[in-house]
MIVEX-301103 format. One record per residue: residue number from 1; residue in one letter; x, y, z of N, C-alpha, C in turn. Coordinates in Angstrom, 2 decimals, decimal comma. Each point is the difference from the previous one (the first is absolute). Example, Ala and Ser with C-alpha at 12.3 -4.5 7.8 and 13.67 -1.06 7.14 Angstrom:
# MIVEX-301103
{k = 1	r = a	n_X = 13,19	n_Y = -5,69	n_Z = 7,80	ca_X = -0,89	ca_Y = 1,19	ca_Z = 0,00	c_X = 0,90	c_Y = 1,20	c_Z = 0,00}
{k = 2	r = s	n_X = -0,35	n_Y = 1,05	n_Z = -0,72	ca_X = 0,82	ca_Y = 1,19	ca_Z = 0,06	c_X = -0,77	c_Y = 1,09	c_Z = 0,73}
# end
This chain:
# MIVEX-301103
{k = 1	r = x	n_X = 0,85	n_Y = -1,18	n_Z = 0,00	ca_X = -0,85	ca_Y = 1,18	ca_Z = 0,00	c_X = 0,89	c_Y = 1,23	c_Z = 0,00}
{k = 2	r = x	n_X = -0,36	n_Y = 0,96	n_Z = -0,83	ca_X = 0,79	ca_Y = 1,22	ca_Z = -0,14	c_X = -0,62	c_Y = 1,15	c_Z = 0,79}
{k = 3	r = x	n_X = 0,85	n_Y = 0,79	n_Z = 0,59	ca_X = -0,44	ca_Y = 1,19	ca_Z = 0,72	c_X = -0,63	c_Y = 0,96	c_Z = -1,01}
{k = 4	r = x	n_X = -1,22	n_Y = 0,49	n_Z = 0,27	ca_X = -0,67	ca_Y = 0,88	ca_Z = -0,97	c_X = 0,72	c_Y = 1,34	c_Z = -0,21}
{k = 5	r = x	n_X = 0,73	n_Y = 0,46	n_Z = 0,99	ca_X = 0,75	ca_Y = 1,25	ca_Z = -0,16	c_X = 1,11	c_Y = -0,20	c_Z = -1,02}
{k = 6	r = x	n_X = 0,67	n_Y = -1,13	n_Z = 0,08	ca_X = 1,06	ca_Y = -0,30	ca_Z = -0,96	c_X = -0,60	c_Y = -0,19	c_Z = -1,40}
{k = 7	r = x	n_X = -1,18	n_Y = -0,59	n_Z = -0,07	ca_X = -0,68	ca_Y = -0,20	ca_Z = -1,27	c_X = -0,31	c_Y = 1,35	c_Z = -0,66}
{k = 8	r = x	n_X = -0,51	n_Y = 0,95	n_Z = 0,77	ca_X = -0,27	ca_Y = 1,35	ca_Z = -0,53	c_X = 1,29	c_Y = 0,62	c_Z = -0,51}
{k = 9	r = x	n_X = 1,05	n_Y = -0,11	n_Z = 0,79	ca_X = 1,31	ca_Y = 0,55	ca_Z = -0,38	c_X = 0,47	c_Y = -0,59	c_Z = -1,32}
{k = 10	r = x	n_X = -0,07	n_Y = -1,32	n_Z = -0,13	ca_X = 0,49	ca_Y = -0,68	ca_Z = -1,20	c_X = -0,89	c_Y = 0,27	c_Z = -1,21}
{k = 11	r = x	n_X = -1,31	n_Y = -0,03	n_Z = 0,18	ca_X = -0,92	ca_Y = 0,24	ca_Z = -1,13	c_X = 0,15	c_Y = 1,40	c_Z = -0,58}
{k = 12	r = x	n_X = 0,46	n_Y = 0,93	n_Z = 0,82	ca_X = 0,18	ca_Y = 1,38	ca_Z = -0,46	c_X = 1,46	c_Y = 0,32	c_Z = -0,28}
{k = 13	r = x	n_X = 0,85	n_Y = -1,03	n_Z = 0,02	ca_X = 1,44	ca_Y = 0,16	ca_Z = -0,28	c_X = 0,62	c_Y = 1,12	c_Z = 0,83}
{k = 14	r = x	n_X = -0,31	n_Y = -0,01	n_Z = 1,29	ca_X = 0,52	ca_Y = 1,03	ca_Z = 0,90	c_X = 1,18	c_Y = -0,54	c_Z = 0,81}
{k = 15	r = x	n_X = 0,97	n_Y = 0,84	n_Z = 0,21	ca_X = 1,07	ca_Y = -0,32	ca_Z = 0,94	c_X = -0,52	c_Y = 0,32	c_Z = 1,40}
{k = 16	r = x	n_X = 0,72	n_Y = -0,46	n_Z = 1,03	ca_X = -0,36	ca_Y = 0,38	ca_Z = 1,37	c_X = -0,03	c_Y = 1,52	c_Z = 0,14}
{k = 17	r = x	n_X = 1,00	n_Y = 0,64	n_Z = -0,58	ca_X = 0,09	ca_Y = 1,46	ca_Z = 0,10	c_X = -1,20	c_Y = 0,67	c_Z = -0,66}
{k = 18	r = x	n_X = -0,37	n_Y = -0,45	n_Z = -1,19	ca_X = -1,14	ca_Y = 0,60	ca_Z = -0,70	c_X = -1,31	c_Y = -0,21	c_Z = 0,76}
{k = 19	r = x	n_X = -0,19	n_Y = -1,22	n_Z = 0,51	ca_X = -1,21	ca_Y = -0,29	ca_Z = 0,76	c_X = -0,05	c_Y = 0,86	c_Z = 1,26}
{k = 20	r = x	n_X = 1,15	n_Y = 0,15	n_Z = 0,65	ca_X = 0,08	ca_Y = 0,83	ca_Z = 1,21	c_X = -0,35	c_Y = 1,45	c_Z = -0,30}
{k = 21	r = x	n_X = 0,47	n_Y = 0,51	n_Z = -1,11	ca_X = -0,31	ca_Y = 1,39	ca_Z = -0,38	c_X = -1,49	c_Y = 0,16	c_Z = -0,25}
{k = 22	r = x	n_X = -0,59	n_Y = -0,93	n_Z = -0,74	ca_X = -1,45	ca_Y = 0,07	ca_Z = -0,29	c_X = -0,80	c_Y = -0,05	c_Z = 1,30}
{k = 23	r = x	n_X = 0,42	n_Y = -0,87	n_Z = 0,92	ca_X = -0,73	ca_Y = -0,18	ca_Z = 1,26	c_X = 0,34	c_Y = 1,07	c_Z = 1,04}
{k = 24	r = x	n_X = 1,09	n_Y = 0,71	n_Z = -0,20	ca_X = 0,41	ca_Y = 1,01	ca_Z = 0,98	c_X = 0,55	c_Y = -0,61	c_Z = 1,28}
{k = 25	r = x	n_X = 0,64	n_Y = -1,16	n_Z = -0,15	ca_X = 0,60	ca_Y = -0,68	ca_Z = 1,16	c_X = 1,45	c_Y = -0,34	c_Z = -0,34}
{k = 26	r = x	n_X = 0,71	n_Y = -0,51	n_Z = 0,99	ca_X = 1,39	ca_Y = -0,39	ca_Z = -0,24	c_X = 0,07	c_Y = -1,35	c_Z = -0,74}
{k = 27	r = x	n_X = 1,13	n_Y = -0,25	n_Z = -0,62	ca_X = 0,22	ca_Y = -1,30	ca_Z = -0,65	c_X = -0,09	c_Y = -1,11	c_Z = 1,04}
{k = 28	r = x	n_X = 0,45	n_Y = 0,29	n_Z = 1,20	ca_X = -0,05	ca_Y = -0,97	ca_Z = 1,09	c_X = -1,43	c_Y = -0,42	c_Z = 0,31}
{k = 29	r = x	n_X = -0,92	n_Y = 0,96	n_Z = -0,03	ca_X = -1,41	ca_Y = -0,31	ca_Z = 0,25	c_X = -0,56	c_Y = -0,91	c_Z = -1,09}
{k = 30	r = x	n_X = 0,33	n_Y = 0,29	n_Z = -1,24	ca_X = -0,43	ca_Y = -0,86	ca_Z = -1,11	c_X = 0,57	c_Y = -1,40	c_Z = 0,20}
{k = 31	r = x	n_X = 1,29	n_Y = -0,07	n_Z = 0,29	ca_X = 0,68	ca_Y = -1,29	ca_Z = 0,17	c_X = -0,64	c_Y = -0,81	c_Z = 1,14}
{k = 32	r = x	n_X = -0,26	n_Y = 0,64	n_Z = 1,12	ca_X = -0,61	ca_Y = -0,69	ca_Z = 1,14	c_X = -1,39	c_Y = -0,54	c_Z = -0,35}
{k = 33	r = x	n_X = -0,76	n_Y = 0,75	n_Z = -0,79	ca_X = -1,31	ca_Y = -0,47	ca_Z = -0,42	c_X = 0,13	c_Y = -1,16	c_Z = -0,97}
{k = 34	r = x	n_X = 0,96	n_Y = 0,05	n_Z = -0,88	ca_X = 0,22	ca_Y = -1,10	ca_Z = -0,95	c_X = 0,43	c_Y = -1,27	c_Z = 0,75}
{k = 35	r = x	n_X = 0,83	n_Y = 0,16	n_Z = 1,02	ca_X = 0,46	ca_Y = -1,15	ca_Z = 0,78	c_X = -1,08	c_Y = -0,53	c_Z = 0,93}
{k = 36	r = x	n_X = -1,04	n_Y = 0,79	n_Z = 0,22	ca_X = -1,06	ca_Y = -0,41	ca_Z = 0,91	c_X = 0,33	c_Y = 0,26	c_Z = 1,45}
{k = 37	r = x	n_X = 0,95	n_Y = 0,90	n_Z = 0,24	ca_X = 0,44	ca_Y = 0,29	ca_Z = 1,37	c_X = -1,04	c_Y = 0,78	c_Z = 0,78}
{k = 38	r = x	n_X = -0,81	n_Y = 0,77	n_Z = -0,67	ca_X = -1,01	ca_Y = 0,82	ca_Z = 0,67	c_X = -1,29	c_Y = -0,79	c_Z = 0,19}
{k = 39	r = x	n_X = -0,78	n_Y = 0,37	n_Z = 1,00	ca_X = -1,29	ca_Y = -0,66	ca_Z = 0,25	c_X = -1,01	c_Y = 0,31	c_Z = -1,09}
{k = 40	r = x	n_X = -0,01	n_Y = 1,25	n_Z = -0,44	ca_X = -0,92	ca_Y = 0,43	ca_Z = -1,04	c_X = 0,78	c_Y = 0,79	c_Z = -1,04}
{k = 41	r = x	n_X = -0,64	n_Y = 0,23	n_Z = -1,13	ca_X = 0,63	ca_Y = 0,80	ca_Z = -1,04	c_X = -0,05	c_Y = 1,47	c_Z = 0,40}
{k = 42	r = x	n_X = 1,10	n_Y = 0,68	n_Z = -0,18	ca_X = 0,07	ca_Y = 1,43	ca_Z = 0,26	c_X = -1,08	c_Y = 0,72	c_Z = -0,81}
{k = 43	r = x	n_X = -0,71	n_Y = 0,92	n_Z = 0,63	ca_X = -1,11	ca_Y = 0,70	ca_Z = -0,66	c_X = 0,45	c_Y = 0,78	c_Z = -1,24}
{k = 44	r = x	n_X = 1,20	n_Y = 0,56	n_Z = 0,04	ca_X = 0,51	ca_Y = 0,73	ca_Z = -1,16	c_X = 0,25	c_Y = -0,96	c_Z = -1,17}
{k = 45	r = x	n_X = 0,41	n_Y = -1,21	n_Z = 0,30	ca_X = 0,22	ca_Y = -0,99	ca_Z = -1,05	c_X = -1,35	c_Y = -0,42	c_Z = -0,59}
{k = 46	r = x	n_X = -1,00	n_Y = -0,18	n_Z = 0,85	ca_X = -1,33	ca_Y = -0,33	ca_Z = -0,51	c_X = -0,54	c_Y = 1,11	c_Z = -0,90}
{k = 47	r = x	n_X = 0,23	n_Y = 1,24	n_Z = 0,39	ca_X = -0,45	ca_Y = 1,14	ca_Z = -0,82	c_X = 0,72	c_Y = -0,02	c_Z = -1,35}
{k = 48	r = x	n_X = 1,30	n_Y = -0,28	n_Z = 0,02	ca_X = 0,76	ca_Y = -0,07	ca_Z = -1,25	c_X = -0,52	c_Y = -1,13	c_Z = -0,89}
{k = 49	r = x	n_X = -0,34	n_Y = -1,14	n_Z = 0,62	ca_X = -0,55	ca_Y = -1,13	ca_Z = -0,76	c_X = -1,31	c_Y = 0,42	c_Z = -0,67}
{k = 50	r = x	n_X = -0,81	n_Y = 0,74	n_Z = 0,74	ca_X = -1,27	ca_Y = 0,48	ca_Z = -0,57	c_X = 0,26	c_Y = 0,93	c_Z = -1,17}
{k = 51	r = x	n_X = 0,98	n_Y = 0,89	n_Z = 0,14	ca_X = 0,35	ca_Y = 0,93	ca_Z = -1,09	c_X = 0,49	c_Y = -0,76	c_Z = -1,23}
{k = 52	r = x	n_X = 0,58	n_Y = -1,18	n_Z = 0,23	ca_X = 0,49	ca_Y = -0,83	ca_Z = -1,11	c_X = -1,10	c_Y = -0,91	c_Z = -0,57}
{k = 53	r = x	n_X = -1,22	n_Y = 0,13	n_Z = 0,55	ca_X = -1,13	ca_Y = -0,73	ca_Z = -0,56	c_X = -0,41	c_Y = -1,26	c_Z = 0,73}
{k = 54	r = x	n_X = 0,50	n_Y = -0,19	n_Z = 1,21	ca_X = -0,31	ca_Y = -1,21	ca_Z = 0,77	c_X = -1,00	c_Y = 0,34	c_Z = 1,10}
{k = 55	r = x	n_X = -0,79	n_Y = -0,98	n_Z = 0,40	ca_X = -0,95	ca_Y = 0,16	ca_Z = 1,09	c_X = 0,76	c_Y = -0,17	c_Z = 1,32}
{k = 56	r = x	n_X = 0,09	n_Y = 1,07	n_Z = 0,81	ca_X = 0,78	ca_Y = -0,09	ca_Z = 1,24	c_X = -0,54	c_Y = -1,03	c_Z = 0,99}
{k = 57	r = x	n_X = -1,31	n_Y = -0,22	n_Z = 0,02	ca_X = -0,57	ca_Y = -1,00	ca_Z = 0,90	c_X = 0,44	c_Y = -1,40	c_Z = -0,39}
{k = 58	r = x	n_X = 0,05	n_Y = -0,26	n_Z = -1,29	ca_X = 0,47	ca_Y = -1,31	ca_Z = -0,48	c_X = 1,49	c_Y = -0,18	c_Z = 0,30}
{k = 59	r = x	n_X = 0,77	n_Y = 1,07	n_Z = -0,16	ca_X = 1,44	ca_Y = -0,07	ca_Z = 0,29	c_X = 0,19	c_Y = -0,35	c_Z = 1,47}
{k = 60	r = x	n_X = -0,71	n_Y = 0,68	n_Z = 0,89	ca_X = 0,14	ca_Y = -0,26	ca_Z = 1,45	c_X = -0,41	c_Y = -1,43	c_Z = 0,32}
{k = 61	r = x	n_X = -1,10	n_Y = -0,47	n_Z = -0,58	ca_X = -0,47	ca_Y = -1,37	ca_Z = 0,25	c_X = 1,02	c_Y = -1,02	c_Z = -0,50}
{k = 62	r = x	n_X = 0,53	n_Y = 0,21	n_Z = -1,19	ca_X = 1,01	ca_Y = -0,91	ca_Z = -0,54	c_X = 1,28	c_Y = 0,03	c_Z = 0,82}
{k = 63	r = x	n_X = 0,32	n_Y = 1,17	n_Z = 0,54	ca_X = 1,18	ca_Y = 0,12	ca_Z = 0,87	c_X = -0,18	c_Y = -0,85	c_Z = 1,24}
{k = 64	r = x	n_X = -1,20	n_Y = 0,08	n_Z = 0,61	ca_X = -0,28	ca_Y = -0,81	ca_Z = 1,20	c_X = 0,02	c_Y = -1,49	c_Z = -0,34}
{k = 65	r = x	n_X = -0,53	n_Y = -0,37	n_Z = -1,16	ca_X = 0,07	ca_Y = -1,40	ca_Z = -0,46	c_X = 1,45	c_Y = -0,44	c_Z = -0,18}
{k = 66	r = x	n_X = 0,81	n_Y = 0,89	n_Z = -0,57	ca_X = 1,42	ca_Y = -0,28	ca_Z = -0,20	c_X = 0,70	c_Y = -0,22	c_Z = 1,34}
{k = 67	r = x	n_X = -0,29	n_Y = 0,87	n_Z = 0,97	ca_X = 0,62	ca_Y = -0,14	ca_Z = 1,32	c_X = -0,40	c_Y = -1,33	c_Z = 0,65}
{k = 68	r = x	n_X = -1,26	n_Y = -0,38	n_Z = -0,12	ca_X = -0,48	ca_Y = -1,26	ca_Z = 0,57	c_X = 0,66	c_Y = -1,18	c_Z = -0,70}
{k = 69	r = x	n_X = 0,14	n_Y = 0,08	n_Z = -1,31	ca_X = 0,67	ca_Y = -1,04	ca_Z = -0,78	c_X = 1,45	c_Y = -0,17	c_Z = 0,47}
{k = 70	r = x	n_X = 0,71	n_Y = 1,11	n_Z = 0,15	ca_X = 1,40	ca_Y = -0,04	ca_Z = 0,44	c_X = 0,10	c_Y = -0,61	c_Z = 1,40}
{k = 71	r = x	n_X = -0,94	n_Y = 0,35	n_Z = 0,87	ca_X = -0,01	ca_Y = -0,53	ca_Z = 1,37	c_X = -0,17	c_Y = -1,52	c_Z = -0,03}
{k = 72	r = x	n_X = -0,98	n_Y = -0,48	n_Z = -0,78	ca_X = -0,21	ca_Y = -1,45	ca_Z = -0,11	c_X = 1,22	c_Y = -0,69	c_Z = -0,58}
{k = 73	r = x	n_X = 0,60	n_Y = 0,64	n_Z = -0,98	ca_X = 1,20	ca_Y = -0,55	ca_Z = -0,63	c_X = 1,13	c_Y = -0,17	c_Z = 1,02}
{k = 74	r = x	n_X = 0,18	n_Y = 0,99	n_Z = 0,84	ca_X = 1,05	ca_Y = -0,06	ca_Z = 1,02	c_X = -0,29	c_Y = -1,06	c_Z = 1,04}
{k = 75	r = x	n_X = -1,26	n_Y = -0,10	n_Z = 0,40	ca_X = -0,37	ca_Y = -0,99	ca_Z = 1,00	c_X = 0,14	c_Y = -1,43	c_Z = -0,52}
{k = 76	r = x	n_X = -0,19	n_Y = -0,21	n_Z = -1,28	ca_X = 0,15	ca_Y = -1,33	ca_Z = -0,59	c_X = 1,46	c_Y = -0,44	c_Z = -0,04}
{k = 77	r = x	n_X = 0,90	n_Y = 0,94	n_Z = -0,03	ca_X = 1,43	ca_Y = -0,31	ca_Z = -0,05	c_X = 0,51	c_Y = -0,53	c_Z = 1,33}
{k = 78	r = x	n_X = -0,73	n_Y = 0,25	n_Z = 1,06	ca_X = 0,47	ca_Y = -0,38	ca_Z = 1,33	c_X = -0,43	c_Y = -1,37	c_Z = 0,37}
# end
């Protein structure tokens, strides 16, 4: 399962820097969201996704699904 934030980045051929500029956040914030380090998607990133033509509610839901998938994946390794 792919992180939806990374999918938006790749589908729009954006670098971390470009995505960060569009969202008005640091590259670190974009990176942390792509890695799934945050509990929820940064609101500025959701707004940027909407500006790029994506439904922010679907992005947030898919992000939560991605986090749950990663959690199950980690637990299965143990």
